[in-house]
RONU-661237 format. One record per residue (C-alpha): residue number from 1; x, y, z. Coordinates in pm, 1 decimal, padded with zeros to 6 digits. Layout:
// residues N
[node NUM; [X; Y; Z]]
...
***
This chain:
// residues 484
[node 1; [08606.2; 10691.8; 15845.3]]
[node 2; [08644.3; 10874.1; 16175.2]]
[node 3; [08453.0; 10759.4; 16481.5]]
[node 4; [08237.2; 11078.2; 16489.6]]
[node 5; [08142.7; 11026.0; 16122.2]]
[node 6; [08043.8; 10665.3; 16191.3]]
[node 7; [07840.9; 10767.1; 16497.1]]
[node 8; [07663.9; 11025.7; 16279.6]]
[node 9; [07589.7; 10751.7; 16024.1]]
[node 10; [07410.6; 10545.7; 16291.7]]
[node 11; [07228.0; 10854.2; 16418.6]]
[node 12; [07102.7; 10936.1; 16069.1]]
[node 13; [06988.7; 10574.3; 16037.1]]
[node 14; [06752.9; 10613.4; 16333.4]]
[node 15; [06624.6; 10947.0; 16206.9]]
[node 16; [06570.5; 10835.6; 15845.8]]
[node 17; [06401.3; 10509.7; 15946.2]]
[node 18; [06161.0; 10700.1; 16172.2]]
[node 19; [06091.2; 10957.6; 15901.8]]
[node 20; [05999.3; 10683.7; 15653.6]]
[node 21; [05792.5; 10468.7; 15892.6]]
[node 22; [05444.4; 10407.6; 15754.5]]
[node 23; [05317.7; 10348.5; 16109.5]]
[node 24; [05361.7; 10713.8; 16202.8]]
[node 25; [05098.5; 10958.1; 16080.7]]
[node 26; [05297.0; 11279.6; 16046.2]]
[node 27; [04990.8; 11462.0; 15916.5]]
[node 28; [04836.9; 11429.9; 16262.9]]
[node 29; [05157.3; 11551.8; 16426.4]]
[node 30; [05176.5; 11850.2; 16191.9]]
[node 31; [04817.9; 11943.8; 16279.0]]
[node 32; [04878.0; 11911.7; 16652.7]]
[node 33; [05231.6; 12028.7; 16708.2]]
[node 34; [05453.5; 11871.2; 16975.9]]
[node 35; [05597.6; 12001.0; 17301.3]]
[node 36; [05911.4; 11818.2; 17421.6]]
[node 37; [05990.1; 11804.8; 17791.8]]
[node 38; [06324.2; 11680.6; 17922.4]]
[node 39; [06693.3; 11767.4; 17936.1]]
[node 40; [06794.1; 11955.0; 17621.5]]
[node 41; [07121.2; 11765.4; 17591.8]]
[node 42; [06949.9; 11426.5; 17608.6]]
[node 43; [07035.5; 11224.3; 17295.7]]
[node 44; [06687.4; 11086.1; 17235.9]]
[node 45; [06522.4; 11425.4; 17281.6]]
[node 46; [06761.6; 11579.3; 17028.0]]
[node 47; [06687.3; 11307.1; 16774.6]]
[node 48; [06312.8; 11338.5; 16831.1]]
[node 49; [06342.2; 11711.0; 16771.7]]
[node 50; [06536.6; 11654.4; 16450.0]]
[node 51; [06282.8; 11403.9; 16312.9]]
[node 52; [05995.9; 11639.4; 16389.7]]
[node 53; [06174.5; 11938.5; 16238.0]]
[node 54; [06259.2; 11751.4; 15917.2]]
[node 55; [05896.4; 11637.6; 15888.4]]
[node 56; [05776.2; 11998.9; 15931.8]]
[node 57; [05606.2; 11933.0; 16268.6]]
[node 58; [05578.5; 12245.6; 16489.2]]
[node 59; [05763.8; 12189.2; 16817.2]]
[node 60; [05797.8; 12359.2; 17155.6]]
[node 61; [05721.7; 12733.2; 17154.0]]
[node 62; [05587.8; 12716.4; 16797.5]]
[node 63; [05359.4; 12428.6; 16896.9]]
[node 64; [05200.6; 12568.9; 17209.9]]
[node 65; [04824.3; 12565.7; 17170.4]]
[node 66; [04530.9; 12381.2; 17316.4]]
[node 67; [04592.8; 12093.9; 17078.7]]
[node 68; [04962.2; 12005.8; 17096.9]]
[node 69; [05099.6; 11677.2; 17225.6]]
[node 70; [05349.5; 11676.1; 17514.0]]
[node 71; [05626.9; 11416.8; 17514.4]]
[node 72; [05825.0; 11393.9; 17838.3]]
[node 73; [06139.3; 11182.5; 17880.9]]
[node 74; [06217.5; 11081.2; 18239.0]]
[node 75; [06515.9; 10845.8; 18214.1]]
[node 76; [06790.9; 10746.1; 18456.5]]
[node 77; [07051.8; 10936.0; 18256.3]]
[node 78; [06844.4; 11253.2; 18279.2]]
[node 79; [06540.2; 11246.2; 18510.4]]
[node 80; [06278.5; 11520.2; 18502.6]]
[node 81; [06321.2; 11777.9; 18775.6]]
[node 82; [06037.5; 11861.4; 19013.6]]
[node 83; [05928.1; 12163.9; 18810.3]]
[node 84; [05909.7; 11960.5; 18488.4]]
[node 85; [05714.8; 11681.3; 18657.2]]
[node 86; [05467.1; 11934.4; 18789.9]]
[node 87; [05430.8; 12086.0; 18442.4]]
[node 88; [05367.8; 11742.9; 18292.6]]
[node 89; [05105.3; 11642.5; 18549.3]]
[node 90; [04919.5; 11972.5; 18519.4]]
[node 91; [04927.6; 11973.2; 18140.9]]
[node 92; [04574.3; 11970.4; 18002.7]]
[node 93; [04652.6; 11853.2; 17646.5]]
[node 94; [04757.5; 11512.8; 17517.7]]
[node 95; [05066.1; 11376.6; 17692.7]]
[node 96; [05296.0; 11075.7; 17709.0]]
[node 97; [05566.6; 10995.3; 17964.5]]
[node 98; [05867.2; 10784.0; 17864.1]]
[node 99; [06046.3; 10616.8; 18152.1]]
[node 100; [06291.7; 10331.8; 18211.8]]
[node 101; [06176.9; 10294.3; 18574.9]]
[node 102; [05955.9; 09986.5; 18605.3]]
[node 103; [05791.4; 10094.7; 18932.0]]
[node 104; [05723.3; 10447.5; 18807.6]]
[node 105; [05575.1; 10312.7; 18484.8]]
[node 106; [05332.7; 10101.9; 18688.4]]
[node 107; [05194.7; 10360.8; 18927.3]]
[node 108; [05200.1; 10677.3; 18714.4]]
[node 109; [05011.9; 10511.0; 18427.7]]
[node 110; [04695.9; 10563.5; 18634.5]]
[node 111; [04712.0; 10934.8; 18550.0]]
[node 112; [04941.8; 10960.8; 18243.7]]
[node 113; [04991.0; 10718.8; 17947.3]]
[node 114; [05341.0; 10574.1; 17977.4]]
[node 115; [05588.6; 10419.2; 17732.0]]
[node 116; [05813.6; 10185.8; 17929.4]]
[node 117; [06164.3; 10196.8; 17779.8]]
[node 118; [06397.2; 09952.4; 17957.0]]
[node 119; [06765.0; 09899.6; 17869.9]]
[node 120; [06783.4; 10140.1; 17576.0]]
[node 121; [07066.5; 10061.9; 17334.2]]
[node 122; [07172.1; 10142.7; 16981.0]]
[node 123; [07465.3; 10119.4; 16743.2]]
[node 124; [07699.3; 10415.8; 16782.4]]
[node 125; [07557.0; 10529.3; 17118.0]]
[node 126; [07820.7; 10560.6; 17388.6]]
[node 127; [07771.8; 10402.8; 17731.3]]
[node 128; [07438.1; 10245.1; 17646.1]]
[node 129; [07302.3; 09920.6; 17785.4]]
[node 130; [07399.7; 09593.8; 17622.2]]
[node 131; [07111.5; 09451.5; 17416.4]]
[node 132; [06914.3; 09170.4; 17571.1]]
[node 133; [06645.0; 08956.6; 17413.3]]
[node 134; [06408.6; 09042.4; 17698.3]]
[node 135; [06325.0; 09390.1; 17825.8]]
[node 136; [06559.7; 09591.8; 17607.8]]
[node 137; [06468.1; 09850.7; 17348.4]]
[node 138; [06653.0; 09960.5; 17039.2]]
[node 139; [06686.3; 10340.2; 17018.5]]
[node 140; [06527.8; 10345.8; 16670.4]]
[node 141; [06214.7; 10176.7; 16803.3]]
[node 142; [06213.1; 10400.6; 17107.9]]
[node 143; [06185.8; 10702.8; 16877.0]]
[node 144; [05946.5; 10524.3; 16642.7]]
[node 145; [05712.8; 10410.4; 16922.3]]
[node 146; [05703.8; 10759.4; 17077.0]]
[node 147; [05610.3; 10916.9; 16744.5]]
[node 148; [05359.7; 10641.6; 16667.7]]
[node 149; [05177.5; 10692.2; 16997.5]]
[node 150; [05185.4; 11069.0; 16958.8]]
[node 151; [05031.8; 11041.0; 16610.6]]
[node 152; [04738.7; 10825.2; 16720.5]]
[node 153; [04414.4; 10996.6; 16625.3]]
[node 154; [04232.7; 10863.9; 16930.9]]
[node 155; [04332.8; 10949.0; 17287.0]]
[node 156; [04585.0; 10716.9; 17447.1]]
[node 157; [04468.8; 10482.9; 17719.1]]
[node 158; [04593.5; 10529.9; 18075.6]]
[node 159; [04822.3; 10230.0; 18064.2]]
[node 160; [05181.2; 10120.0; 18008.0]]
[node 161; [05285.8; 10078.9; 17643.4]]
[node 162; [05585.3; 09865.2; 17548.6]]
[node 163; [05794.2; 09843.4; 17230.1]]
[node 164; [06095.6; 09647.1; 17352.2]]
[node 165; [06218.7; 09294.9; 17284.9]]
[node 166; [06065.0; 08990.5; 17447.1]]
[node 167; [05811.6; 09012.7; 17726.3]]
[node 168; [05743.6; 09301.8; 17961.7]]
[node 169; [05739.9; 09254.6; 18340.6]]
[node 170; [05514.4; 09556.3; 18403.1]]
[node 171; [05169.2; 09420.2; 18480.1]]
[node 172; [04909.5; 09497.0; 18213.1]]
[node 173; [05160.4; 09642.0; 17965.4]]
[node 174; [05022.3; 09682.1; 17613.1]]
[node 175; [05239.8; 09610.6; 17309.1]]
[node 176; [05246.5; 09900.6; 17061.7]]
[node 177; [05273.1; 09643.4; 16783.1]]
[node 178; [04927.7; 09513.1; 16875.9]]
[node 179; [04801.1; 09864.1; 16810.0]]
[node 180; [04944.1; 09880.6; 16458.5]]
[node 181; [05306.3; 09983.9; 16505.9]]
[node 182; [05554.5; 09818.6; 16267.4]]
[node 183; [05884.8; 09755.7; 16439.8]]
[node 184; [06170.3; 09942.4; 16273.0]]
[node 185; [06436.4; 09685.5; 16352.2]]
[node 186; [06443.4; 09321.8; 16458.4]]
[node 187; [06640.2; 09219.2; 16764.6]]
[node 188; [06878.7; 09013.6; 16550.4]]
[node 189; [06960.6; 09304.5; 16317.6]]
[node 190; [06989.7; 09555.6; 16600.3]]
[node 191; [07221.5; 09322.5; 16791.8]]
[node 192; [07448.7; 09279.2; 16487.2]]
[node 193; [07467.7; 09654.1; 16435.6]]
[node 194; [07542.2; 09713.4; 16803.4]]
[node 195; [07818.3; 09450.4; 16813.5]]
[node 196; [07974.4; 09582.7; 16491.3]]
[node 197; [07973.0; 09939.8; 16623.8]]
[node 198; [08168.8; 09827.4; 16929.3]]
[node 199; [08415.7; 09605.4; 16742.3]]
[node 200; [08470.4; 09837.8; 16444.5]]
[node 201; [08398.0; 10192.6; 16565.2]]
[node 202; [08567.4; 10350.9; 16259.7]]
[node 203; [08404.0; 10140.3; 15986.7]]
[node 204; [08086.5; 10195.3; 15785.4]]
[node 205; [07827.2; 09932.4; 15875.1]]
[node 206; [07651.3; 09700.7; 15633.4]]
[node 207; [07524.3; 09344.2; 15663.7]]
[node 208; [07816.6; 09141.1; 15529.3]]
[node 209; [07684.2; 08799.5; 15632.1]]
[node 210; [07486.1; 08742.0; 15311.5]]
[node 211; [07558.8; 08424.4; 15112.9]]
[node 212; [07724.8; 08254.4; 15410.2]]
[node 213; [07994.7; 08519.8; 15418.4]]
[node 214; [08079.1; 08479.4; 15047.0]]
[node 215; [07968.9; 08825.2; 14935.5]]
[node 216; [08327.7; 08916.1; 14850.1]]
[node 217; [08357.8; 08609.5; 14625.8]]
[node 218; [08029.7; 08702.8; 14455.8]]
[node 219; [08171.8; 09050.3; 14386.9]]
[node 220; [08477.0; 08888.8; 14228.5]]
[node 221; [08256.8; 08682.1; 13996.3]]
[node 222; [08046.4; 08986.2; 13904.7]]
[node 223; [08356.1; 09180.4; 13805.3]]
[node 224; [08466.5; 08885.6; 13590.2]]
[node 225; [08129.1; 08899.1; 13411.5]]
[node 226; [08159.1; 09275.0; 13368.6]]
[node 227; [08511.3; 09243.9; 13229.5]]
[node 228; [08393.2; 08993.1; 12969.0]]
[node 229; [08105.7; 09220.4; 12870.2]]
[node 230; [08341.2; 09518.5; 12852.5]]
[node 231; [08585.0; 09323.2; 12632.9]]
[node 232; [08310.8; 09229.6; 12385.4]]
[node 233; [08193.7; 09590.4; 12363.5]]
[node 234; [08543.2; 09741.1; 12328.5]]
[node 235; [08650.5; 09497.3; 12059.6]]
[node 236; [08333.6; 09562.9; 11858.0]]
[node 237; [08300.1; 09937.1; 11925.3]]
[node 238; [07971.2; 09899.3; 12110.2]]
[node 239; [07905.7; 10195.2; 12338.5]]
[node 240; [07758.6; 10118.4; 12679.1]]
[node 241; [07750.1; 10264.2; 13031.5]]
[node 242; [07743.1; 10135.2; 13384.6]]
[node 243; [07379.9; 10154.4; 13494.4]]
[node 244; [07154.2; 10122.3; 13797.0]]
[node 245; [07324.3; 10037.3; 14123.5]]
[node 246; [07660.7; 09992.1; 13951.1]]
[node 247; [07656.4; 10351.4; 13825.7]]
[node 248; [07546.7; 10460.8; 14172.6]]
[node 249; [07836.0; 10265.8; 14328.1]]
[node 250; [08089.1; 10415.9; 14086.2]]
[node 251; [07964.7; 10767.9; 14156.6]]
[node 252; [07939.1; 10725.8; 14533.2]]
[node 253; [08216.9; 10479.7; 14623.8]]
[node 254; [08432.5; 10430.6; 14315.1]]
[node 255; [08346.5; 10061.8; 14350.9]]
[node 256; [08056.5; 09820.8; 14378.0]]
[node 257; [07823.0; 09917.4; 14661.8]]
[node 258; [07965.2; 09704.5; 14947.6]]
[node 259; [07637.3; 09522.3; 15013.9]]
[node 260; [07521.2; 09498.5; 14650.9]]
[node 261; [07478.1; 09155.8; 14492.3]]
[node 262; [07438.3; 09236.3; 14123.1]]
[node 263; [07572.1; 09460.5; 13846.1]]
[node 264; [07393.8; 09658.9; 13577.2]]
[node 265; [07495.5; 09796.4; 13238.6]]
[node 266; [07286.7; 09996.9; 12993.5]]
[node 267; [07290.8; 10119.8; 12634.6]]
[node 268; [07067.2; 10269.4; 12369.7]]
[node 269; [06867.8; 10044.5; 12136.7]]
[node 270; [07098.2; 10125.4; 11844.5]]
[node 271; [07404.2; 10009.9; 12038.4]]
[node 272; [07218.8; 09709.0; 12175.9]]
[node 273; [07127.6; 09591.5; 11825.0]]
[node 274; [07495.9; 09618.6; 11738.0]]
[node 275; [07580.5; 09416.7; 12050.0]]
[node 276; [07331.9; 09144.9; 11952.2]]
[node 277; [07496.1; 09113.6; 11610.9]]
[node 278; [07840.2; 09038.9; 11758.7]]
[node 279; [07785.4; 08873.4; 12098.1]]
[node 280; [07751.5; 08516.8; 11970.2]]
[node 281; [08081.3; 08519.9; 11781.0]]
[node 282; [08266.9; 08727.2; 12042.2]]
[node 283; [08169.7; 08578.7; 12377.5]]
[node 284; [08395.5; 08329.5; 12554.5]]
[node 285; [08146.5; 08041.5; 12541.1]]
[node 286; [08351.5; 07819.4; 12767.6]]
[node 287; [08311.0; 08055.5; 13063.1]]
[node 288; [08008.7; 08273.7; 12981.4]]
[node 289; [07658.7; 08261.9; 12836.4]]
[node 290; [07449.1; 08543.3; 12690.4]]
[node 291; [07093.1; 08485.9; 12809.6]]
[node 292; [06790.0; 08610.7; 12620.3]]
[node 293; [06462.2; 08457.2; 12507.4]]
[node 294; [06638.7; 08370.5; 12180.7]]
[node 295; [06929.1; 08182.9; 12344.4]]
[node 296; [06741.8; 08031.3; 12640.6]]
[node 297; [06385.8; 07913.3; 12556.2]]
[node 298; [06292.3; 07914.2; 12926.9]]
[node 299; [06392.9; 08280.0; 12977.3]]
[node 300; [06140.4; 08557.8; 12914.2]]
[node 301; [06258.5; 08866.7; 13101.7]]
[node 302; [06248.7; 09192.4; 12904.5]]
[node 303; [06615.9; 09258.2; 12982.9]]
[node 304; [06901.7; 09021.5; 12904.5]]
[node 305; [07191.6; 08886.6; 13107.8]]
[node 306; [07550.2; 08777.2; 13070.9]]
[node 307; [07594.0; 08473.4; 13295.6]]
[node 308; [07895.8; 08282.7; 13419.9]]
[node 309; [07906.0; 07912.5; 13342.3]]
[node 310; [07979.7; 07672.6; 13627.3]]
[node 311; [07823.0; 07891.3; 13897.6]]
[node 312; [07479.7; 07896.9; 14060.5]]
[node 313; [07275.3; 08202.6; 14158.1]]
[node 314; [06912.1; 08092.3; 14173.2]]
[node 315; [06628.1; 08308.5; 14302.8]]
[node 316; [06298.8; 08172.5; 14432.1]]
[node 317; [06137.9; 08251.1; 14094.6]]
[node 318; [06415.6; 08119.8; 13869.3]]
[node 319; [06437.8; 07800.3; 14076.7]]
[node 320; [06083.5; 07717.1; 13964.3]]
[node 321; [06216.3; 07713.1; 13604.8]]
[node 322; [06495.9; 07464.0; 13661.2]]
[node 323; [06597.2; 07444.3; 13293.1]]
[node 324; [06706.0; 07807.8; 13301.3]]
[node 325; [07076.2; 07889.1; 13302.1]]
[node 326; [07116.6; 08009.1; 13661.5]]
[node 327; [07476.2; 08124.7; 13687.1]]
[node 328; [07604.6; 08450.0; 13837.0]]
[node 329; [07504.0; 08735.7; 13606.0]]
[node 330; [07509.4; 09101.3; 13514.6]]
[node 331; [07190.8; 09265.6; 13383.1]]
[node 332; [07185.0; 09440.7; 13044.3]]
[node 333; [06924.6; 09716.8; 13009.4]]
[node 334; [06820.2; 09907.5; 12697.5]]
[node 335; [06692.7; 10264.6; 12673.5]]
[node 336; [06450.0; 10334.7; 12389.8]]
[node 337; [06307.9; 10655.3; 12251.6]]
[node 338; [05981.0; 10792.2; 12380.5]]
[node 339; [05762.2; 11086.4; 12288.6]]
[node 340; [05859.1; 11450.6; 12336.6]]
[node 341; [05503.4; 11515.8; 12458.5]]
[node 342; [05449.8; 11452.0; 12830.4]]
[node 343; [05101.3; 11306.0; 12786.8]]
[node 344; [05224.5; 11058.2; 12525.0]]
[node 345; [05521.0; 10964.9; 12744.0]]
[node 346; [05278.5; 10878.1; 13022.8]]
[node 347; [05072.5; 10668.1; 12781.3]]
[node 348; [05389.4; 10496.5; 12656.2]]
[node 349; [05490.2; 10409.8; 13013.3]]
[node 350; [05142.7; 10273.8; 13090.0]]
[node 351; [05130.5; 10054.8; 12778.2]]
[node 352; [05484.0; 09930.1; 12845.5]]
[node 353; [05394.9; 09834.2; 13201.7]]
[node 354; [05085.9; 09651.9; 13076.7]]
[node 355; [05272.5; 09466.8; 12800.7]]
[node 356; [05549.4; 09365.0; 13041.2]]
[node 357; [05289.8; 09243.8; 13288.9]]
[node 358; [05126.8; 09023.5; 13025.0]]
[node 359; [05456.0; 08854.5; 12940.8]]
[node 360; [05554.2; 08803.7; 13302.9]]
[node 361; [05218.8; 08658.5; 13405.2]]
[node 362; [05225.4; 08422.4; 13108.6]]
[node 363; [05575.6; 08314.9; 13212.8]]
[node 364; [05473.1; 08276.0; 13579.4]]
[node 365; [05149.9; 08099.2; 13476.1]]
[node 366; [04939.6; 08339.0; 13682.7]]
[node 367; [04620.8; 08532.6; 13606.9]]
[node 368; [04683.3; 08877.2; 13468.2]]
[node 369; [04689.3; 09145.5; 13737.7]]
[node 370; [04801.1; 09502.4; 13697.1]]
[node 371; [04899.9; 09628.7; 14042.2]]
[node 372; [04544.1; 09563.6; 14165.3]]
[node 373; [04390.3; 09798.6; 13906.0]]
[node 374; [04186.3; 09762.6; 13586.2]]
[node 375; [04029.7; 09436.9; 13704.0]]
[node 376; [03779.1; 09400.7; 13414.3]]
[node 377; [04058.9; 09464.3; 13163.0]]
[node 378; [04284.2; 09217.4; 13343.7]]
[node 379; [04016.5; 08948.7; 13319.4]]
[node 380; [04003.3; 08998.1; 12942.9]]
[node 381; [04383.3; 09006.1; 12925.0]]
[node 382; [04400.0; 08678.7; 13121.3]]
[node 383; [04184.4; 08509.6; 12857.9]]
[node 384; [04402.1; 08658.5; 12585.1]]
[node 385; [04735.0; 08548.5; 12734.4]]
[node 386; [04599.8; 08201.5; 12810.2]]
[node 387; [04527.5; 08156.6; 12437.8]]
[node 388; [04847.5; 08324.4; 12316.1]]
[node 389; [05200.0; 08192.5; 12275.7]]
[node 390; [05451.9; 08370.2; 12492.2]]
[node 391; [05652.4; 08456.3; 12178.9]]
[node 392; [05348.4; 08644.8; 12049.3]]
[node 393; [05324.4; 08839.8; 12374.0]]
[node 394; [05696.7; 08918.9; 12357.5]]
[node 395; [05652.9; 09056.2; 12005.8]]
[node 396; [05374.8; 09283.0; 12130.2]]
[node 397; [05595.7; 09391.5; 12418.2]]
[node 398; [05885.2; 09468.6; 12183.1]]
[node 399; [05663.5; 09674.2; 11949.7]]
[node 400; [05532.5; 09877.4; 12241.4]]
[node 401; [05878.9; 09943.7; 12385.3]]
[node 402; [06033.2; 10039.6; 12049.8]]
[node 403; [05729.8; 10226.4; 11912.2]]
[node 404; [05901.9; 10567.3; 11892.1]]
[node 405; [06246.4; 10447.3; 11780.4]]
[node 406; [06198.0; 10519.1; 11409.4]]
[node 407; [06108.8; 10880.1; 11479.9]]
[node 408; [06326.9; 11169.6; 11584.1]]
[node 409; [06264.2; 11230.4; 11952.0]]
[node 410; [06460.2; 11409.2; 12222.3]]
[node 411; [06359.9; 11176.7; 12506.5]]
[node 412; [06451.9; 10824.4; 12616.3]]
[node 413; [06289.7; 10605.0; 12879.2]]
[node 414; [06384.3; 10299.9; 13083.6]]
[node 415; [06151.4; 10064.3; 12900.5]]
[node 416; [06335.9; 09746.3; 13001.7]]
[node 417; [06439.4; 09851.5; 13352.5]]
[node 418; [06325.3; 09926.6; 13704.3]]
[node 419; [06293.5; 10302.8; 13655.0]]
[node 420; [06023.1; 10285.3; 13389.6]]
[node 421; [05769.1; 10462.5; 13610.8]]
[node 422; [05994.4; 10767.6; 13628.7]]
[node 423; [05899.0; 10847.7; 13270.4]]
[node 424; [06126.2; 10998.3; 13009.1]]
[node 425; [06457.9; 11178.9; 13035.9]]
[node 426; [06652.6; 11391.4; 12783.4]]
[node 427; [06846.0; 11176.6; 12536.1]]
[node 428; [07136.2; 11423.2; 12557.0]]
[node 429; [07216.1; 11284.8; 12902.7]]
[node 430; [07353.7; 10973.6; 12727.8]]
[node 431; [07514.3; 11159.8; 12438.1]]
[node 432; [07865.0; 11181.2; 12582.0]]
[node 433; [08086.7; 10946.4; 12777.6]]
[node 434; [08333.7; 10980.3; 13060.0]]
[node 435; [08500.5; 10718.7; 13280.0]]
[node 436; [08470.3; 10657.7; 13653.8]]
[node 437; [08664.3; 10426.2; 13879.6]]
[node 438; [08470.4; 10109.7; 13952.0]]
[node 439; [08679.8; 09858.7; 14137.8]]
[node 440; [09026.8; 09816.3; 13990.3]]
[node 441; [08969.8; 10006.8; 13667.0]]
[node 442; [08759.2; 10276.2; 13506.8]]
[node 443; [08440.7; 10203.8; 13314.3]]
[node 444; [08222.6; 10420.9; 13087.8]]
[node 445; [07943.9; 10628.3; 13241.5]]
[node 446; [07723.3; 10906.4; 13096.4]]
[node 447; [07900.0; 11242.1; 13108.0]]
[node 448; [07582.6; 11373.9; 13274.3]]
[node 449; [07560.4; 11082.0; 13515.3]]
[node 450; [07451.0; 11305.8; 13802.5]]
[node 451; [07138.6; 11404.0; 13608.3]]
[node 452; [07071.9; 11040.5; 13524.0]]
[node 453; [07114.9; 10928.2; 13886.0]]
[node 454; [06876.6; 11199.4; 14005.1]]
[node 455; [06624.8; 11069.3; 13748.9]]
[node 456; [06674.9; 10711.5; 13870.6]]
[node 457; [06702.9; 10755.7; 14247.4]]
[node 458; [06582.5; 11107.8; 14321.8]]
[node 459; [06766.0; 11420.6; 14426.4]]
[node 460; [06900.8; 11249.9; 14738.9]]
[node 461; [07100.8; 10987.7; 14543.8]]
[node 462; [07425.5; 11111.9; 14701.3]]
[node 463; [07297.6; 11033.1; 15048.6]]
[node 464; [07382.9; 10683.0; 15174.9]]
[node 465; [07115.8; 10423.9; 15237.8]]
[node 466; [07026.7; 10407.4; 15610.0]]
[node 467; [07269.3; 10169.7; 15783.5]]
[node 468; [07002.1; 09921.3; 15893.6]]
[node 469; [06889.6; 09874.4; 15530.3]]
[node 470; [07233.2; 09798.4; 15384.7]]
[node 471; [07190.7; 09438.2; 15283.7]]
[node 472; [07175.6; 09229.4; 14969.2]]
[node 473; [06838.0; 09244.5; 14799.8]]
[node 474; [06790.4; 08932.9; 14585.1]]
[node 475; [06571.1; 08647.8; 14703.2]]
[node 476; [06840.0; 08385.5; 14642.8]]
[node 477; [06760.6; 08029.5; 14750.4]]
[node 478; [07063.3; 07846.8; 14607.3]]
[node 479; [07412.2; 07967.2; 14521.4]]
[node 480; [07757.4; 07840.5; 14440.9]]
[node 481; [08021.2; 08094.9; 14342.1]]
[node 482; [08301.8; 07845.4; 14288.5]]
[node 483; [08347.2; 07784.2; 13915.7]]
[node 484; [08326.9; 07417.2; 13822.3]]
***
């Protein structure tokens, strides 16, 4: 990538993280409107303006009323001129001054609420201060803290607010976190991003330190699992597709997502039944293991896995069930038919979620809970699952998931996967196959994979994940990727 493109990637990271912050009440900002005061070319002011615009908050001329909130940036790189300072001090509405001057923060807070912003830094920002564990502030949290304070329903106190790292040397400074702000980025993560942006200015950032730096070796093992699965399917004419994050990686990168730590494949129930009939005689049992509740008595997930023998990839949950096969794996998901009627599809999704929850809670030996809802029903379900064999609950689960399979329906749903709540999608999306590059070779994907990805990840699936969130997602507590 070019340096400008990488800098834009970091800039979008700050903007997207602020837009998605649950600490910031954008409804309040939309009601009030915001007036920005400071140099127009100032980086932070431009990014504030972009966040507000994308969140439909009226700004500047469109925001002028008796209710708007004024945000003024008075920083060393671009101090307010005398006219702007006079406008700020005479402003009768809500107002907040942002300054990196310790002395100014102390004395002006008697008349104007102040956010003290020392040593501002951020990945991709030219000529910014080096991060320090005390009295430095990441640019993402500068923007986030400004917007958080501006969205407070109650008037701000006449004091100094602080959202930087470590302690603050301004007497009486109040931490914005103590008022309910959730920090966007930790010092450790921000420091890694900053260092990477300086050392590799032309490279896309992601956290590559997962698994003690062995993420590349994990990817190699995952591709070996996928190749074995692909061989079994090709030799037995079983039709499957890349699914989930693997399909997303093929469509977006032509490879595994650089920070991903698993692979997904998917197929229809008809093809999956065909796969089940051949996997035992076709799999290379010396190197691989097909894991289901039928092959591994300790395993009760609704989806199955193809695991690599001689490796370890144990999550916090699987570690509790130490008899489980815990090798590196790929996930195998099945799409079943669902009703053509929207109301019945919603009912099918609800019943599937409930049935899956019963099995999981029986497996985890926990009381039945259904996302904090239906508490009386959950109490009855807890009694039921306590007096039921897990195999019985799995049979109920299977009947619920496959309920519509014997009928002619035009919709499928992700009954065994993570996108179940998205409801049904047209079966024709999986009717035809094409091939996309995924690593060193091409693998099958739905011909209408763009429609399927929009169903799975939303209309913005083409947009990259914000840079500060690009890290492996599994809660792995023990791993060994060297085959024994």
